[in-house]
N, C-alpha and C positions, 0 to 999 in steps of 0.2 A: 638886351634882346631887340634891335631896331629895323628888323626886315621887313615888321608890319605898320612901324609909324607911319601915321599920316595916309597907310591905305583904308580905302571904302570898303565896309562890309557887312554884308547884310546877312542875318541869320533868322530863319522862320522859329515857329514856336519856341520863341524868345522868352518868354516868361515865365516860366518853372523849369524843373527841371532840369536835363540836359543841353536844352534852350539856353538859360539863365546860366548855367555854370562856364558853356563857351563863351557867351557874350563879357560873362565876368571876365576870362582869361585873357580874351583876345583885346579888351577893351584896356586892362593893363598892362599890355605889350604896345601900345598906343594906336590904335585902331581906331578908328571914325566909323562908329557905328548906326546900322540902319537896322532897330530893332521891330520884328512883326510877328504878331499872334492875333488871335479871336478875343482872347480874355483881356480884354480894355482895363480894368482896374488893375490887374496881376502886370500888366504891360507896365502901366504907369509907374507902379510901385517896383518893379523890377528896374526900372530907367532911373528913380530916384536912387538908386542902391550900386549903380552897375558906370565907372569910369565910361567916357568916351561916345556915349550914347547921342547922338545930332539927330536923331530921327526918331520916334515912334510911328507906328503905323497898323492902325487894326485892319487887319484883313482877315479875309477866310481863302485861304490858300488853294481851294478846290473851287472857288470861283472865277471864271475866267474876267469878270469885269470887277473883283478885287485885284486881279491879279495885274490887270491894265493900270488899274486907278494908281495901284504903289509904283509903277514903273515910270509912270507919266510923271509923278513928285518924283524919284530919283533921279530922272533924267534933268528935270529944271535944276534940282538941289545940286548934283554933284557930277554930272555929265558923264558920268562912266560909273564903272565899278570893279573892283578889283578879286573880291571873294565873294561866292554865294553859297552859306551853307544851308543848305535845305535839311532841317531837322524836325519840320512839324510831324508826327504821327499818331498813329491809335493803336490800343491792343486787344481784341476781344479773342478769350479766353472759353471756348465752349466746347462740346462736341459736334460735329460735321450733322449729325440729324436734329439738333437743336439751334443749329446757325441759321438766323432770318435772312432775306435777301436785305435788306437793311443793315444788317451787320456787314453783310458781303461788300455793299456800296460804299458803306464808312469806310471800311479797313481800304479798298481798291482806291476809293476816290483821294483821301487824305495820303494813303501811303505811295502812292503810285502816280496817279493824275496829278496831284500837284507838281510832282518834280518835274512832268513831260510842261506843265504849265509854267512853270516857274524856272527852268531853264530855257525855254523858247521866247518868254520875254526878257531875260538877263543876258542872252548871248550876244547881242550886239553890241551892249556894254562892256561884257566880259572879253570878248575878241578885242576889241579896241584897245585894251591895257593889258592884253596878255595875261588875264586873270587865271582863277583857279576855282573850281566848282568842287565842294566836298559835300556828299550825301551820308547823311546819319544813317544806315541804316541796321542790320544784328543779324546774329548769327543763326536767326530765321531764313537768311536771306541764301543760306547754302545748305541749311540741315534742316530736315521736318523732324515738328514733334508734333504729338497727338493734343485733340484739343485746340489746333490754331488754325484752320484752314483757311480763312479767309486772311489773317495776319501771314500767314506764310505764304500763301499766293501773292499778296499783294508785294512781299521782300524780296520772293525771290525775282518775280517781274520786275522789280528795281534795280534789283543789281545786274540785271541783264540789260535795264535801258541805261544803266551807269557805262557798262562797259563797252557796248556801242559809242556811247556818246564820247568816250576817251580815246577811240580810234578815230572817229569823225573829228573831234576838236584839236586832238593832237598837232594836225599842218596848221590850226589857226594859232598856235602857240598857248593852247587854255589846256591847263591840267586839270585831271580828273581823279579826286580821290574819295575811295569809298571807306567807310569806316565802319565796323561789324562787331558791336560788343555781345557779348553773353550778357545774362541776366541783369540789369539796372536798377539800382537803389531809386527808383520813382514813383511816380503815381501808378504808372502801368503795372507794379507789382501788385497791386492792390485786385487785380481782376483773378489772382491765381484762388483755387479753391484748396491751398493747402498751408500750411505757416511756411512763414519765409523771413528770415532774420537780416535785416537791413545790412548786417555788418558782415553777411558773408559776401554781398554782391558786389561787383564794380560800385562805385561811387561817380555820382555825374563828374567831379572833379576830375577824375581818371579818363577820360570820356575827352572834357575840355583839353588836357593835357598834350594827350592824341592829335587832335586837331592843330594845334599848335604846331607841335614838332613836326607835323606836315606840311604847314603852310610855310613856315620858316627856312625847308630845305631849300641849297641852291638852284637857281633855277635851272640845270641843267640835269637836275634829277625829279625823277615824279614817285614820289608812295603812291602805289595804285590802288591796294587794298590793305588795310589792317584788321585782324581778327584780334580783339581784346575778350580774353574771357578772366572770370571770376577764379584766381589761384584755387579754392578746392572744387573746381571742376563746374560742369553742368548739374543745374538742380535736377 
């Protein structure tokens, strides 16, 4: 699969879970990887195990200054960007009356504001190469589940933003894809207050394979949205 060979790909939340699986899959397909995470030690360990990593950058993508520093470095090193994968995310599982303002802000800033900041900074580089924006969202972007008010609000907003970006960036030749996984076997599942068997869930590698498929479609086509659910159904 040569469609990604030599392409510059930036992945946020790249040090663990879905982000790590995505970087490993895209690196194995020949991508030149920029991996970004707040967790420096995890990021270093991931970079040592993933093929194709050319830049590691510790950053909090909810902070405009961190995002600005990141893209100064990307422009200097690569001059352009072929793919941005917005994957960084958090999850709060609480009844609405127990959801704090801090919970609310954390979910909105990480799951929604970071998409705005990262995409705004990346757009000139993506447009230059007729690139591809991939946002890793959630089935909670279109369905409501109890005890996830802050998370669901952030993900509904993220899907709305993604759909607007798809229409605005289409004339620039930038493709925009939303991936909406159901419950996935990552650390986020630990927030549930009921037992969950990891084997019943989507695996991070399943999401990574979907991302790879979307990125390697012919340029005349665009995968707009993909819903990926466990075969056993919703939890």
